[in-house]
C-alpha positions as CSV (number, residue, x, y, z in Angstrom):
1,X,66.3,71.7,-68.6
2,X,69.7,72.6,-68.8
3,X,72.2,72.6,-65.6
4,X,72.1,76.6,-65.9
5,X,68.5,76.6,-66.0
6,X,68.2,74.2,-62.7
7,X,70.6,76.6,-61.1
8,X,68.3,79.3,-61.7
9,X,65.0,77.7,-60.8
10,X,66.4,76.3,-57.8
11,X,67.8,79.8,-56.7
12,X,64.7,81.1,-57.1
13,X,62.4,78.5,-55.4
14,X,63.0,79.2,-51.7
15,X,62.6,82.7,-52.0
16,X,59.5,82.4,-54.4
17,X,57.9,80.1,-52.0
18,X,58.7,81.9,-48.8
19,X,57.4,85.3,-50.3
20,X,54.0,84.8,-48.6
21,X,55.2,84.6,-45.2
22,X,53.0,86.8,-43.2
23,X,55.8,88.6,-41.5
24,X,57.5,89.8,-44.6
25,X,54.9,89.5,-47.1
26,X,57.3,90.1,-49.7
27,X,54.2,89.3,-52.5
28,X,53.3,92.7,-52.2
29,X,56.6,94.3,-53.2
30,X,56.7,92.5,-56.4
31,X,55.5,95.2,-58.6
32,X,58.4,97.5,-57.5
33,X,61.1,94.5,-57.6
34,X,60.4,93.5,-61.1
35,X,60.4,97.0,-62.0
36,X,63.7,97.9,-60.1
37,X,65.0,94.5,-61.7
38,X,64.2,95.2,-65.4
39,X,65.3,99.0,-65.1
40,X,68.8,97.5,-64.0
41,X,69.0,94.6,-66.1
42,X,68.8,96.7,-69.1
43,X,72.6,98.3,-69.1
44,X,73.9,94.8,-67.4
45,X,72.6,92.9,-70.1
46,X,74.2,95.3,-72.7
47,X,77.4,94.9,-71.0
48,X,77.1,91.1,-70.6
49,X,76.2,91.2,-74.6
50,X,79.5,93.1,-75.6
51,X,81.7,91.1,-73.1
52,X,80.5,87.9,-74.7
53,X,81.1,89.2,-78.0
54,X,84.7,90.2,-77.0
55,X,85.5,87.0,-75.3
56,X,85.8,88.4,-72.2
57,X,83.4,85.4,-70.9
58,X,81.4,83.0,-72.3
59,X,79.0,80.2,-71.7
60,X,79.5,76.5,-72.2
61,X,76.6,75.2,-74.7
62,X,77.0,71.7,-72.8
63,X,75.0,73.3,-69.9
64,X,72.5,75.5,-71.7
65,X,69.0,75.3,-73.4
66,X,70.7,76.7,-76.3
67,X,68.1,79.5,-76.9
68,X,69.5,82.6,-77.3
69,X,68.8,86.3,-77.1
70,X,71.9,88.2,-79.2
71,X,75.1,86.2,-77.9
72,X,73.3,85.8,-74.4
73,X,71.6,82.4,-73.4
74,X,68.0,82.5,-71.7
75,X,69.1,81.3,-68.6
76,X,71.9,84.3,-68.3
77,X,69.1,86.6,-68.8
78,X,66.8,85.2,-66.3
79,X,69.7,85.5,-63.9
80,X,69.1,89.4,-64.1
81,X,65.3,88.7,-62.9
82,X,65.9,86.1,-60.2
83,X,69.3,87.5,-58.5
84,X,67.8,90.9,-58.0
85,X,64.6,89.1,-56.9
86,X,66.5,87.1,-54.2
87,X,68.5,89.8,-53.1
88,X,65.5,92.1,-52.3
89,X,63.8,89.4,-50.7
90,X,66.5,89.0,-48.4
91,X,66.8,92.5,-47.5
92,X,63.0,92.6,-46.8
93,X,63.6,89.7,-44.6
94,X,66.1,91.5,-42.5
95,X,64.0,94.4,-42.1
96,X,60.9,92.3,-41.1
97,X,62.9,89.8,-38.6
98,X,65.2,92.3,-37.2
99,X,63.8,95.6,-36.5
100,X,66.6,96.7,-33.8
101,X,69.4,95.8,-36.3
102,X,70.9,98.8,-36.7
103,X,70.7,100.3,-33.1
104,X,74.6,99.8,-32.3
105,X,76.0,99.1,-35.6
106,X,75.6,102.6,-37.4
107,X,79.3,102.7,-37.5
108,X,79.8,99.6,-39.4
109,X,78.0,100.8,-42.9
110,X,80.7,103.6,-43.8
111,X,83.5,101.2,-42.7
112,X,82.2,99.1,-45.3
113,X,81.4,101.8,-48.0
114,X,85.2,102.9,-47.4
115,X,86.3,99.2,-47.9
116,X,84.5,98.9,-51.1
117,X,85.9,102.2,-52.4
118,X,89.2,101.9,-51.3
119,X,89.7,98.8,-52.7
120,X,88.0,99.5,-55.9
121,X,89.9,102.4,-56.5
122,X,93.0,100.5,-56.0
123,X,92.4,97.5,-58.1
124,X,91.4,100.0,-61.0
125,X,94.4,101.9,-60.7
126,X,96.6,98.4,-60.5
127,X,94.7,96.4,-63.5
128,X,93.5,98.9,-65.7
129,X,94.4,96.8,-68.8
130,X,91.7,94.3,-67.6
131,X,87.9,94.8,-69.0
132,X,86.2,93.0,-66.0
133,X,88.4,94.4,-63.3
134,X,88.1,97.9,-64.6
135,X,84.4,98.2,-65.3
136,X,83.3,96.4,-62.2
137,X,85.3,98.5,-59.9
138,X,84.8,101.5,-61.5
139,X,81.1,101.0,-61.1
140,X,81.4,99.9,-57.7
141,X,83.5,103.1,-56.7
142,X,81.0,105.5,-58.3
143,X,77.9,104.0,-56.9
144,X,79.6,103.9,-53.5
145,X,80.2,107.8,-54.1
146,X,76.8,108.5,-54.9
147,X,74.7,106.2,-52.7
148,X,76.5,105.6,-49.4
149,X,74.8,107.8,-47.4
150,X,71.2,106.9,-48.6
151,X,69.1,105.9,-45.3
152,X,68.7,102.4,-46.9
153,X,72.5,101.7,-47.3
154,X,73.1,100.1,-43.9
155,X,70.2,97.6,-44.7
156,X,71.8,97.0,-48.3
157,X,75.2,96.4,-46.5
158,X,73.4,93.8,-44.3
159,X,71.7,91.9,-47.3
160,X,75.0,92.0,-49.3
161,X,76.9,90.2,-46.6
162,X,74.3,87.7,-46.2
163,X,73.7,86.7,-49.7
164,X,77.6,86.2,-49.9
165,X,76.2,82.5,-48.7
166,X,74.2,81.6,-51.8
167,X,76.5,83.8,-53.9
168,X,79.4,81.1,-53.3
169,X,76.9,78.4,-53.8
170,X,75.5,79.5,-57.2
171,X,78.5,81.4,-58.5
172,X,80.6,78.6,-57.5
173,X,78.5,76.2,-59.8
174,X,78.1,78.2,-62.6
175,X,82.0,78.9,-62.6
176,X,82.8,75.1,-62.5
177,X,83.8,74.1,-58.8
178,X,81.0,71.1,-59.3
179,X,81.2,70.5,-63.1
180,X,84.2,69.3,-65.3
181,X,84.0,72.5,-67.4
182,X,82.5,75.7,-66.1
183,X,79.2,76.5,-67.1
184,X,80.1,80.5,-67.4
185,X,83.6,80.7,-68.0
186,X,86.2,84.0,-68.2
187,X,89.3,85.0,-70.1
188,X,92.1,85.0,-67.7
189,X,93.4,88.1,-69.7
190,X,90.7,90.2,-68.3
191,X,91.3,89.2,-64.8
192,X,93.3,90.0,-61.6
193,X,93.6,85.9,-61.3
194,X,92.5,85.6,-57.8
195,X,89.7,83.0,-57.6
196,X,87.7,82.2,-54.6
197,X,87.7,78.3,-55.3
198,X,86.5,78.9,-59.0
199,X,85.1,82.2,-58.7
200,X,86.6,85.2,-60.0
201,X,87.7,88.1,-57.5
202,X,85.7,90.6,-59.6
203,X,82.5,88.7,-59.4
204,X,82.4,90.3,-55.5
205,X,82.6,93.9,-57.2
206,X,80.2,92.8,-60.0
207,X,77.4,91.7,-57.7
208,X,78.0,95.1,-55.7
209,X,77.4,97.3,-59.0
210,X,74.3,95.5,-59.8
211,X,72.7,95.1,-56.6
212,X,73.3,98.6,-55.3
213,X,71.5,100.5,-57.9
214,X,68.8,98.1,-57.8
215,X,68.1,98.6,-54.1
216,X,68.2,102.3,-54.8
217,X,65.6,101.9,-57.9
218,X,63.5,99.7,-55.4
219,X,63.4,102.3,-52.8
220,X,62.7,105.3,-55.2
221,X,59.9,103.5,-56.7
222,X,58.4,102.6,-53.3
223,X,58.9,105.8,-51.9
224,X,57.3,107.7,-55.0
225,X,54.3,105.4,-55.0
226,X,54.0,105.9,-51.2
227,X,54.2,109.7,-51.5
228,X,51.5,109.8,-54.2
229,X,49.1,107.9,-52.4
230,X,49.8,109.9,-49.3
231,X,49.0,113.1,-51.4
232,X,45.7,111.5,-52.9
233,X,44.3,110.5,-49.3
234,X,44.9,114.4,-48.5
């Protein structure tokens, strides 16, 4: 097993094991979660493929199984299944264990959206020459404008903030915080240059741009199925 493979496996192990918790019963959501993850993964894998070809980022073969799909290692492809799974799991845990979470915090989500929207536009204007900065912040801005008023956005906010804990652990390992060389490297020519330990600042926006449409797709699929079941029962 490669180091990148271990990172993916261990990231998945905890949420998978806890998916059978009675209160969360996350296993019942799998069909929506995996469908949403696969739909969202397609454009992100295309983005990943092109940026790898262009040298915006790349992967250290020392830490890989050396099984590739195009230019992408297998571990990177699995990343787009495991991370979405883990994120929706966190969101469902919040729903199950904190039913009163939004009673007195309704004003926080608009502020959160404003911060992401405003900062995305700012970095987009100041660093439009950087491929990674430009695309990550552009998508974050557009998606925030489109989805910030959805009924689930506040739950998305809590899940995103909570997932920053595993984000710093996993991305820290991937970007070299615990290894002599990074598993995933980035071209400094396409970054603002700020690092959170070893993690590029842009990764905050990349994850946001990945997880926001994932959440939208998950709830869309689930709501559509529930409406269909309701119609069939009547």
